[in-house]
ZAGU-949044 format. One record per residue: x, y, z of N, C-alpha, C in turn; residue number from 1; chain; residue in one letter. Coordinates in pm, whole numbers, plus 32768, in hexadecimal, padded with zeros to 4 digits. Layout:
R/n.xx/n.yy/n.zz/ca.xx/ca.yy/ca.zz/c.xx/c.yy/c.zz/n/chain/res
R/X/Y/Z/X/Y/Z/X/Y/Z/NUM/A/A
...
This chain:
R/n.xx/n.yy/n.zz/ca.xx/ca.yy/ca.zz/c.xx/c.yy/c.zz/n/chain/res
R/9A9E/1602/45F6/9A9E/1571/45DC/9A7F/1538/4555/1/A/M
R/9ACD/14D7/4536/9AB1/148F/44A6/9A18/145A/44A1/2/A/R
R/99EE/1443/4439/996C/1406/4439/995F/137A/4460/3/A/D
R/99D7/1328/4443/99D7/12A2/4461/99DF/1281/44F2/4/A/W
R/9A32/12EC/453D/9A38/12DE/45D3/99BF/130A/4608/5/A/A
R/9975/1369/45DF/98F2/1384/461C/9889/1316/45F9/6/A/K
R/9894/12DD/458A/9826/125F/457B/984E/11F9/45D5/7/A/A
R/98C2/11F9/45F7/98F2/1168/4642/98B9/118C/46CD/8/A/R
R/98DF/1211/4707/98B6/122B/4780/982B/121E/47A1/9/A/R
R/97C0/1245/473B/974D/1244/473E/9721/11B0/4741/10/A/E
R/975E/115E/46E2/9743/10DB/46E3/975D/109A/4776/11/A/R
R/97CF/10B5/47AC/97F6/1077/482B/979D/10A3/489A/12/A/T
R/976A/1123/4892/9709/1165/4900/967A/111A/48ED/13/A/H
R/9666/10EF/4868/95D9/10B5/4850/95F2/101D/4895/14/A/H
R/9653/0FD9/4876/9662/0F53/48A0/9667/0F4B/4941/15/A/L
R/96A9/0FA1/497F/96A5/0FBA/4A1B/9618/0FCE/4A43/16/A/I
R/95CC/1010/4A00/9545/1024/4A3E/94F3/0FA3/4A2F/17/A/E
R/9505/0F5A/49B0/94B5/0EDE/49AA/94F1/0E75/4A11/18/A/L
R/9570/0E72/4A32/9597/0E1D/4A97/9569/0E42/4B20/19/A/G
R/954E/0EC1/4B44/950A/0EEC/4BAB/946D/0EC8/4BBC/20/A/G
R/943D/0EBF/4B40/93AB/0E89/4B4F/93AD/0DF2/4B62/21/A/L
R/9414/0D93/4B3C/940D/0D17/4B61/942C/0D11/4BF9/22/A/V
R/9478/0D52/4C31/9491/0D78/4CC6/940E/0D8D/4D06/23/A/Q
R/93E4/0DFA/4CD7/935E/0E4E/4D16/92F1/0DDB/4D1F/24/A/K
R/92DC/0D7D/4CC8/9275/0D29/4CB7/928F/0CA0/4D22/25/A/A
R/9313/0C95/4D58/9329/0C48/4DB4/934E/0BA7/4D66/26/A/G
R/9371/0BB7/4CE4/93A4/0B45/4C9F/9424/0B0F/4CD5/27/A/L
R/9482/0B77/4CDC/94FF/0B3A/4CFD/94FC/0AE8/4D69/28/A/V
R/94BB/0B11/4DDF/94BB/0AB9/4E67/9450/0A50/4E33/29/A/D
R/93F8/0A52/4DF4/938A/09EF/4DE2/93C6/0968/4D8C/30/A/L
R/9432/0998/4D3B/947C/0926/4CEC/9509/0903/4D23/31/A/T
R/9524/093D/4D94/95BB/0925/4DD1/961C/096B/4D69/32/A/D
R/95FB/09CA/4D30/9655/0A15/4CCA/9685/09AB/4C56/33/A/D
R/9637/094B/4C39/9652/08D9/4BCD/9631/0932/4B4C/34/A/D
R/969A/0953/4AF9/9681/09A2/4A78/9645/0945/4A16/35/A/R
R/965D/08C5/4A10/9607/0870/49B3/9579/0866/49DD/36/A/A
R/9552/086C/4A3F/94CD/086D/4A75/9491/08E1/4A3B/37/A/T
R/94CD/095E/4A6F/9494/09D5/4A3B/9498/09DB/49AD/38/A/L
R/94DB/09B0/495B/94E9/09B1/48C4/9471/0961/489F/39/A/L
R/9459/08DF/48D6/93F7/0887/48A1/936F/08D5/48B5/40/A/G
R/9366/091D/4927/92DA/0952/4952/92D3/09CD/48E4/41/A/A
R/9330/0A17/48CD/9319/0A82/4865/92FB/0A4F/47D6/42/A/F
R/9348/09CF/47B7/931C/0992/473E/928D/0962/4727/43/A/L
R/9260/0939/479B/91DC/0904/47AF/917A/0973/479E/44/A/D
R/9198/09E0/47E3/914F/0A53/47D2/9144/0A7C/4741/45/A/I
R/91A9/0A8F/470B/91CA/0AC7/467E/915A/0A5E/4626/46/A/A
R/915B/09D1/462C/9112/0980/45F0/9086/0991/45FE/47/A/G
R/9061/09B4/4682/8FD6/09C0/468B/8FA4/0A41/463E/48/A/Q
R/8FEE/0AA5/463C/8FE7/0B23/45FA/8FD0/0B0D/4566/49/A/L
R/9036/0AC3/452B/9031/0A8E/44A2/8FAF/0A3B/446E/50/A/R
R/8F99/09D7/44BF/8F3E/0974/44A6/8EAC/098A/44CD/51/A/E
R/8E9A/09EC/4532/8E16/0A0C/4572/8DD7/0990/45BF/52/A/G
R/8E36/093C/4600/8E00/08D6/464E/8D94/08FA/46A9/53/A/R
R/8D2D/08B1/46C1/8CCC/08BF/4721/8C82/093F/471F/54/A/N
R/8CBB/09A5/46E6/8C81/0A1E/46E9/8CD4/0A77/4690/55/A/T
R/8C8C/0AF5/4664/8CD3/0B31/45F3/8D59/0B75/4637/56/A/T
R/8DBE/0B91/45D9/8E2F/0BD1/460D/8E10/0C6F/463F/57/A/S
R/8DA6/0CA3/460C/8D80/0D27/462E/8D57/0D23/46C5/58/A/G
R/8CFB/0CC7/46E1/8CC9/0CC6/475D/8D3E/0C98/47D9/59/A/D
R/8D96/0C5A/47AF/8E0F/0C2F/4801/8E5D/0CAC/482D/60/A/L
R/8E6D/0CF3/47AA/8EAA/0D74/47C4/8E68/0DD7/4815/61/A/K
R/8DE6/0DE1/4804/8D7F/0E3D/484F/8D9B/0E1C/48E0/62/A/T
R/8D91/0D99/48F6/8D8F/0D70/4984/8E01/0D7A/49C6/63/A/R
R/8E68/0D5F/497D/8EFE/0D7C/49BE/8F1D/0E10/49D9/64/A/W
R/8EFE/0E58/4973/8F14/0EF8/496F/8EC2/0F2D/49F6/65/A/R
R/8E49/0F05/4A01/8DF0/0F3C/4A7F/8E40/0F0C/4AF8/66/A/R
R/8E5C/0E88/4B0F/8EA3/0E5F/4B76/8F32/0EBC/4B94/67/A/A
R/8F6F/0EDC/4B29/8FF5/0F0B/4B33/8FD1/0FB8/4B65/68/A/G
R/8F73/0FEA/4B16/8F53/106F/4B44/8F20/106F/4BE6/69/A/L
R/8EDC/1013/4C13/8EB3/1011/4C98/8F19/0FFA/4CF8/70/A/H
R/8F85/0FC1/4CC6/900C/0F9F/4D1C/904B/1026/4D25/71/A/A
R/9066/1077/4CAF/90A9/10E2/4CB5/9049/1151/4D09/72/A/F
R/8FCE/1147/4D05/8F7F/11AB/4D5C/8F91/1191/4DED/73/A/D
R/8F9B/1113/4E13/8FAE/10F5/4E93/903B/1127/4EC9/74/A/R
R/90B4/1116/4E65/912A/1153/4E98/9124/11CF/4EA0/75/A/D
R/90E4/121F/4E54/90D6/12B3/4E55/9087/12D6/4EE7/76/A/R
R/9020/12A0/4EFC/8FD1/12BB/4F79/9039/12A0/4FF3/77/A/E
R/9086/122D/4FF4/90C8/1210/504B/9144/1277/506C/78/A/H
R/9177/12A6/4FF0/91DF/1307/4FFE/91AC/1389/502F/79/A/D
R/912D/13A2/5000/90EE/1429/5041/90DA/141E/50C6/80/A/R
R/909D/13B9/50F1/9083/13B3/518F/90F7/139A/51DB/81/A/T
R/9155/1354/51AE/91D7/133F/5212/9249/13A8/51FB/82/A/T
R/924B/13E4/5186/92B2/1430/515E/9328/13E0/5134/83/A/G
R/9318/1357/5117/937F/12FE/50E8/9393/1302/504A/84/A/R
R/93FE/12D5/502F/9409/12D9/4F84/9431/123E/4F5C/85/A/R
R/9450/11F5/4FC3/9484/1171/4F8B/9418/110C/4FA6/86/A/D
R/9421/1095/4F53/93AF/103A/4F3E/93CE/0FA9/4F77/87/A/H
R/943A/0F9C/4FC3/9478/0F1D/4FF6/9418/0EC9/504C/88/A/D
């Protein structure tokens, strides 16, 4: 496979995974799949991280990471106890 094709496939896979995180967080349903609202929220998050509003960006990332890791752990535990692999 050519290098550019491999890179494109990897990028596509990465973007699909990121979209899955948006879905997993419930943001698609909570915003009625309004892409402008989602983009605005992401821009606000990026601004918070850049500007360090209200708290340092490191604190925000640490808090968000911890919450994400707990969500992944809950899904793994759910999969283990139910034998399921879907998270809808």
